[in-house]
C-alpha angles and dihedrals in degrees: 000000000000130000094033093290113149121211106227125210089250091054091049092047094051094046091048089052090051090051091048090051090050089054091049090050092051091046091051102039105017121232103330124210121180138160112263092260090056091048091049091055091051092046094048091050088056092046088052089057089052089053091049091051091049092049091048090055087058094045091250133124133025130315109284143169088229096097101130108074094185092052092048092050090050089052091052091050091047093052090048088050091052090052091049090050091055093046091050093047091050093048091052094048 
């Protein structure tokens, strides 16, 4: 990478997991395209699950399925990636 930045194995692992999650999303939902407000609602729902997982780790909050903080963070990054893909495609059109 440029500017002397070294891609670590942890960085590569996380980004590979995000890419795998993007593929899972496309397999499940097909190629999604929404207006930005729709995307924001989807992203915030995922961020809410991150918050629930963080609260659960502290013994706070309500019962939730969001018990894997790493998985929830990967899902947030994958949704953000899907939004960025759409923005890039639209800017190139």
